[in-house]
MIDOSE-1310 file (N, C-alpha, C; in nm, 2 decimals, decimal comma, always signed):
residues 152
mltg	+0,23/+3,93/-1,70/+0,34/+3,98/-1,77/+0,37/+3,90/-1,91; +0,34/+3,94/-2,03/+0,35/+3,86/-2,11/+0,45/+3,88/-2,24; +0,55/+3,82/-2,27/+0,64/+3,86/-2,37/+0,60/+3,75/-2,50; +0,60/+3,80/-2,60/+0,59/+3,74/-2,70/+0,51/+3,80/-2,82
gcst	+0,48/+3,74/-2,90/+0,41/+3,81/-3,02/+0,39/+3,75/-3,13; +0,40/+3,80/-3,24/+0,38/+3,70/-3,40/+0,51/+3,70/-3,44; +0,56/+3,59/-3,50/+0,66/+3,59/-3,60/+0,62/+3,51/-3,72; +0,70/+3,54/-3,82/+0,67/+3,47/-3,94/+0,70/+3,33/-3,92
gvag	+0,60/+3,24/-3,99/+0,62/+3,09/-3,97/+0,63/+3,07/-4,14; +0,60/+2,93/-4,17/+0,61/+2,88/-4,29/+0,52/+2,98/-4,38; +0,57/+3,02/-4,50/+0,50/+3,08/-4,60/+0,41/+3,20/-4,56; +0,49/+3,27/-4,44/+0,43/+3,40/-4,42/+0,32/+3,33/-4,28
tpva	+0,26/+3,25/-4,27/+0,17/+3,24/-4,17/+0,21/+3,29/-4,02; +0,14/+3,37/-3,95/+0,18/+3,39/-3,83/+0,16/+3,28/-3,75; +0,28/+3,29/-3,64/+0,30/+3,20/-3,55/+0,32/+3,23/-3,40; +0,21/+3,17/-3,30/+0,24/+3,24/-3,18/+0,34/+3,23/-3,13
elwd	+0,41/+3,32/-3,02/+0,53/+3,29/-2,96/+0,49/+3,23/-2,81; +0,56/+3,15/-2,76/+0,49/+3,09/-2,63/+0,59/+3,18/-2,55; +0,51/+3,22/-2,43/+0,55/+3,30/-2,31/+0,66/+3,23/-2,23; +0,79/+3,29/-2,18/+0,88/+3,24/-2,11/+0,86/+3,27/-1,98
pcti	+0,86/+3,14/-1,90/+0,85/+3,14/-1,75/+0,96/+3,18/-1,71; +1,07/+3,20/-1,74/+1,19/+3,24/-1,73/+1,20/+3,38/-1,68; +1,10/+3,46/-1,72/+1,08/+3,61/-1,74/+1,02/+3,64/-1,60; +0,97/+3,55/-1,53/+0,90/+3,60/-1,39/+1,00/+3,64/-1,31
psea	+0,97/+3,74/-1,26/+1,11/+3,81/-1,16/+1,13/+3,73/-1,06; +1,27/+3,75/-1,03/+1,32/+3,65/-0,92/+1,23/+3,71/-0,78; +1,21/+3,82/-0,76/+1,12/+3,85/-0,62/+1,03/+3,79/-0,61; +0,93/+3,76/-0,72/+0,80/+3,67/-0,74/+0,82/+3,54/-0,69
ieaa	+0,93/+3,49/-0,75/+0,97/+3,37/-0,74/+1,01/+3,33/-0,61; +1,09/+3,42/-0,51/+1,11/+3,43/-0,38/+0,97/+3,44/-0,32; +0,89/+3,52/-0,32/+0,76/+3,55/-0,27/+0,70/+3,42/-0,25; +0,71/+3,33/-0,34/+0,63/+3,20/-0,35/+0,70/+3,11/-0,28
gvhp	+0,83/+3,13/-0,21/+0,89/+3,06/-0,08/+0,98/+2,94/-0,20; +1,04/+3,00/-0,31/+1,14/+2,91/-0,38/+1,24/+2,98/-0,41; +1,41/+2,93/-0,42/+1,50/+2,98/-0,45/+1,50/+3,04/-0,59; +1,51/+3,14/-0,61/+1,48/+3,23/-0,75/+1,61/+3,20/-0,84
evvs	+1,71/+3,11/-0,82/+1,80/+3,06/-0,91/+1,73/+2,97/-1,02; +1,75/+3,01/-1,12/+1,70/+2,90/-1,26/+1,79/+2,79/-1,25; +1,73/+2,68/-1,22/+1,85/+2,53/-1,27/+1,84/+2,48/-1,37; +1,74/+2,50/-1,48/+1,73/+2,45/-1,59/+1,63/+2,57/-1,68
ddyi	+1,63/+2,57/-1,81/+1,57/+2,62/-1,89/+1,51/+2,54/-2,02; +1,53/+2,40/-1,99/+1,48/+2,30/-2,07/+1,44/+2,13/-1,99; +1,39/+2,11/-2,09/+1,35/+1,96/-2,03/+1,38/+1,85/-2,13; +1,48/+1,72/-2,10/+1,51/+1,63/-2,20/+1,39/+1,56/-2,23
gldq	+1,38/+1,55/-2,37/+1,27/+1,43/-2,41/+1,13/+1,53/-2,45; +1,13/+1,66/-2,42/+1,02/+1,73/-2,51/+1,05/+1,83/-2,62; +0,97/+1,82/-2,69/+1,00/+1,89/-2,82/+1,01/+2,03/-2,78; +1,14/+2,11/-2,79/+1,17/+2,26/-2,75/+1,06/+2,35/-2,84
edwn	+1,02/+2,29/-2,95/+0,93/+2,39/-3,04/+0,83/+2,44/-2,98; +0,74/+2,33/-2,89/+0,63/+2,34/-2,80/+0,61/+2,38/-2,69; +0,73/+2,39/-2,63/+0,74/+2,43/-2,49/+0,84/+2,52/-2,44; +0,80/+2,60/-2,36/+0,92/+2,69/-2,27/+0,91/+2,66/-2,12
ictf	+1,03/+2,59/-2,09/+1,03/+2,59/-1,92/+1,15/+2,64/-1,88; +1,11/+2,66/-1,74/+1,19/+2,72/-1,64/+1,19/+2,66/-1,50; +1,29/+2,61/-1,45/+1,31/+2,48/-1,32/+1,36/+2,56/-1,24; +1,33/+2,54/-1,08/+1,40/+2,62/-0,98/+1,42/+2,49/-0,89
rqdw	+1,51/+2,51/-0,80/+1,51/+2,41/-0,67/+1,51/+2,50/-0,56; +1,42/+2,41/-0,48/+1,38/+2,46/-0,34/+1,40/+2,36/-0,23; +1,50/+2,35/-0,17/+1,52/+2,24/-0,05/+1,53/+2,09/-0,10; +1,40/+2,04/-0,10/+1,33/+1,91/-0,14/+1,27/+1,89/-0,26
yfls	+1,25/+1,99/-0,32/+1,19/+1,96/-0,43/+1,23/+2,08/-0,55; +1,19/+2,03/-0,72/+1,19/+2,12/-0,79/+1,07/+2,17/-0,83; +1,07/+2,30/-0,86/+0,97/+2,37/-0,91/+0,96/+2,41/-1,08; +0,89/+2,33/-1,17/+0,89/+2,38/-1,32/+0,74/+2,43/-1,35
iqst	+0,80/+2,54/-1,43/+0,69/+2,61/-1,48/+0,72/+2,63/-1,64; +0,62/+2,60/-1,68/+0,62/+2,56/-1,81/+0,48/+2,63/-1,91; +0,54/+2,68/-2,03/+0,43/+2,71/-2,12/+0,42/+2,62/-2,24; +0,32/+2,59/-2,33/+0,30/+2,54/-2,45/+0,18/+2,55/-2,53
lhty	+0,22/+2,52/-2,64/+0,10/+2,54/-2,75/+0,01/+2,41/-2,74; +0,04/+2,33/-2,65/-0,07/+2,22/-2,63/-0,21/+2,28/-2,56; -0,31/+2,23/-2,59/-0,43/+2,30/-2,51/-0,48/+2,21/-2,38; -0,54/+2,28/-2,33/-0,61/+2,20/-2,17/-0,69/+2,09/-2,21
qell	-0,75/+2,08/-2,34/-0,83/+1,96/-2,37/-0,72/+1,84/-2,41; -0,62/+1,89/-2,46/-0,50/+1,77/-2,48/-0,46/+1,72/-2,33; -0,45/+1,81/-2,25/-0,41/+1,79/-2,12/-0,50/+1,66/-2,06; -0,65/+1,72/-2,05/-0,72/+1,62/-1,99/-0,76/+1,47/-2,04
qnpl	-0,70/+1,48/-2,19/-0,71/+1,34/-2,28/-0,55/+1,27/-2,25; -0,46/+1,33/-2,19/-0,34/+1,27/-2,20/-0,33/+1,15/-2,12; -0,29/+1,03/-2,17/-0,30/+0,89/-2,11/-0,18/+0,87/-2,01; -0,08/+0,97/-1,99/+0,01/+0,95/-1,93/+0,01/+1,02/-1,79
vtgf	-0,09/+1,09/-1,77/-0,15/+1,16/-1,64/-0,28/+1,11/-1,58; -0,27/+1,13/-1,45/-0,40/+1,06/-1,38/-0,42/+1,15/-1,27; -0,56/+1,15/-1,20/-0,58/+1,16/-1,08/-0,61/+1,34/-1,07; -0,70/+1,35/-1,19/-0,74/+1,50/-1,21/-0,83/+1,55/-1,09
adal	-0,80/+1,67/-1,04/-0,87/+1,74/-0,94/-0,87/+1,87/-0,99; -1,01/+1,95/-0,97/-1,03/+2,08/-1,02/-0,98/+2,15/-0,92; -0,92/+2,28/-0,97/-0,83/+2,38/-0,88/-0,90/+2,51/-0,96; -0,84/+2,61/-0,89/-0,87/+2,74/-0,93/-0,69/+2,86/-0,90
vgnr	-0,65/+2,89/-1,01/-0,54/+2,99/-1,00/-0,64/+3,12/-1,02; -0,63/+3,20/-0,93/-0,72/+3,32/-0,92/-0,84/+3,32/-0,98; -0,90/+3,35/-1,05/-1,04/+3,31/-1,11/-1,03/+3,21/-1,23; -0,94/+3,16/-1,27/-0,90/+3,07/-1,37/-0,94/+2,90/-1,33
qavt	-1,00/+2,83/-1,42/-1,04/+2,69/-1,41/-0,88/+2,65/-1,44; -0,86/+2,56/-1,33/-0,72/+2,46/-1,37/-0,76/+2,32/-1,32; -0,65/+2,25/-1,31/-0,70/+2,12/-1,29/-0,53/+2,06/-1,23; -0,53/+2,00/-1,14/-0,40/+1,92/-1,06/-0,43/+1,80/-1,09
yhrf	-0,31/+1,71/-1,13/-0,26/+1,60/-1,17/-0,15/+1,52/-1,14; -0,14/+1,41/-1,15/-0,01/+1,32/-1,13/+0,02/+1,25/-1,26; +0,17/+1,21/-1,27/+0,23/+1,13/-1,37/+0,13/+0,99/-1,34; +0,10/+0,92/-1,45/+0,06/+0,79/-1,43/+0,13/+0,67/-1,33
ddtt	+0,26/+0,71/-1,31/+0,35/+0,62/-1,25/+0,40/+0,68/-1,13; +0,32/+0,77/-1,07/+0,39/+0,84/-0,94/+0,26/+0,76/-0,85; +0,33/+0,69/-0,77/+0,24/+0,63/-0,66/+0,27/+0,66/-0,53; +0,37/+0,77/-0,51/+0,41/+0,81/-0,40/+0,33/+0,96/-0,36
gddc	+0,29/+1,05/-0,46/+0,26/+1,18/-0,43/+0,38/+1,26/-0,44; +0,49/+1,21/-0,51/+0,61/+1,31/-0,49/+0,61/+1,40/-0,61; +0,51/+1,42/-0,69/+0,48/+1,47/-0,82/+0,38/+1,50/-0,85; +0,34/+1,65/-0,84/+0,19/+1,69/-0,88/+0,19/+1,82/-0,97
slgf	+0,13/+1,83/-1,07/+0,12/+1,93/-1,17/-0,02/+2,01/-1,16; +0,01/+2,13/-1,22/-0,12/+2,21/-1,22/-0,15/+2,30/-1,37; -0,23/+2,26/-1,44/-0,23/+2,30/-1,56/-0,35/+2,39/-1,58; -0,35/+2,54/-1,65/-0,45/+2,60/-1,68/-0,43/+2,67/-1,80
eyaq	-0,52/+2,70/-1,90/-0,56/+2,79/-2,01/-0,48/+2,92/-2,00; -0,40/+2,99/-2,11/-0,38/+3,11/-2,16/-0,39/+3,13/-2,29; -0,36/+3,22/-2,34/-0,40/+3,27/-2,46/-0,33/+3,19/-2,60; -0,21/+3,13/-2,55/-0,13/+3,07/-2,64/-0,15/+2,92/-2,62
gliv	-0,19/+2,86/-2,52/-0,21/+2,74/-2,49/-0,24/+2,70/-2,34; -0,13/+2,65/-2,29/-0,14/+2,60/-2,16/-0,01/+2,63/-2,08; -0,03/+2,67/-1,95/+0,06/+2,68/-1,82/+0,06/+2,57/-1,75; +0,17/+2,51/-1,74/+0,17/+2,43/-1,66/+0,31/+2,42/-1,51
lnvs	+0,25/+2,42/-1,38/+0,33/+2,40/-1,29/+0,36/+2,31/-1,26; +0,50/+2,25/-1,22/+0,49/+2,12/-1,14/+0,63/+2,12/-1,03; +0,54/+2,04/-0,92/+0,64/+2,05/-0,80/+0,64/+1,88/-0,80; +0,78/+1,85/-0,80/+0,87/+1,73/-0,80/+0,96/+1,72/-0,70
atgi	+0,94/+1,60/-0,60/+1,02/+1,59/-0,51/+1,17/+1,54/-0,55; +1,28/+1,57/-0,52/+1,41/+1,56/-0,53/+1,45/+1,39/-0,55; +1,38/+1,34/-0,43/+1,41/+1,20/-0,40/+1,54/+1,18/-0,32; +1,62/+1,30/-0,26/+1,71/+1,30/-0,21/+1,67/+1,37/-0,05
evre	+1,60/+1,45/-0,04/+1,60/+1,51/+0,06/+1,46/+1,45/+0,12; +1,39/+1,46/+0,24/+1,26/+1,42/+0,28/+1,16/+1,49/+0,25; +1,05/+1,46/+0,21/+0,96/+1,54/+0,14/+0,89/+1,61/+0,27; +0,87/+1,73/+0,27/+0,84/+1,83/+0,38/+0,67/+1,84/+0,35
aetc	+0,61/+1,83/+0,25/+0,47/+1,87/+0,24/+0,43/+1,79/+0,12; +0,29/+1,76/+0,11/+0,21/+1,73/+0,02/+0,22/+1,84/-0,14; +0,28/+1,75/-0,25/+0,28/+1,82/-0,34/+0,18/+1,91/-0,41; +0,05/+1,85/-0,40/-0,05/+1,93/-0,50/-0,08/+2,04/-0,42
plvq	-0,12/+2,05/-0,28/-0,14/+2,17/-0,23/-0,04/+2,29/-0,21; +0,09/+2,24/-0,25/+0,24/+2,31/-0,26/+0,21/+2,41/-0,40; +0,17/+2,32/-0,49/+0,19/+2,37/-0,63/+0,08/+2,46/-0,63; -0,03/+2,42/-0,56/-0,15/+2,53/-0,60/-0,12/+2,66/-0,51
qiae	-0,05/+2,66/-0,39/+0,02/+2,77/-0,33/+0,10/+2,86/-0,39; +0,16/+2,77/-0,47/+0,30/+2,87/-0,53/+0,20/+2,93/-0,66; +0,13/+2,86/-0,74/+0,06/+2,91/-0,84/-0,03/+3,03/-0,81; -0,10/+2,99/-0,71/-0,19/+3,13/-0,65/-0,09/+3,25/-0,61
tlqv	+0,03/+3,25/-0,55/+0,12/+3,34/-0,54/+0,16/+3,41/-0,67; +0,18/+3,31/-0,76/+0,24/+3,38/-0,89/+0,14/+3,43/-1,00; +0,01/+3,42/-0,97/-0,09/+3,44/-1,08/-0,07/+3,57/-1,13; -0,07/+3,65/-1,08/-0,04/+3,79/-1,14/+0,07/+3,80/-1,23
efpk	+0,20/+3,70/-1,24/+0,30/+3,70/-1,34/+0,25/+3,62/-1,44; +0,16/+3,56/-1,47/+0,12/+3,46/-1,58/+0,04/+3,58/-1,66; +0,06/+3,52/-1,79/-0,03/+3,59/-1,91/-0,15/+3,55/-1,90; -0,26/+3,62/-1,97/-0,38/+3,58/-1,99/-0,42/+3,50/-2,11
């Protein structure tokens, strides 16, 4: 499902609109094993012009689904992330990775390209509840379940 199109930017230049991950149906989020109630649609510290974010909470972790104008290549060159591992989301090339300061495995992201830039899913332990699973296999499983909801 793709919501967006073109809007007028500076001096009439077309600007691509980001896909909104909060448009994923509640039933699909629930089928991925996550409570479908949105707990946040923004992220402090990110330039909101470049990102659309939707965050859900499932017992011991948060699931954040993000779309951005940043590219897959920019992700691979980002010095704040490490531990890249190849992955697939359906037939799309993807990569899992961690924040550079995550020494416990409590945080794992998965990123892949789409027409407007990059889609990122992140599973991050709350730090309150006991972590019940490894975060990278979990984020891969969620992405695989939700793949039909992501724009091409």
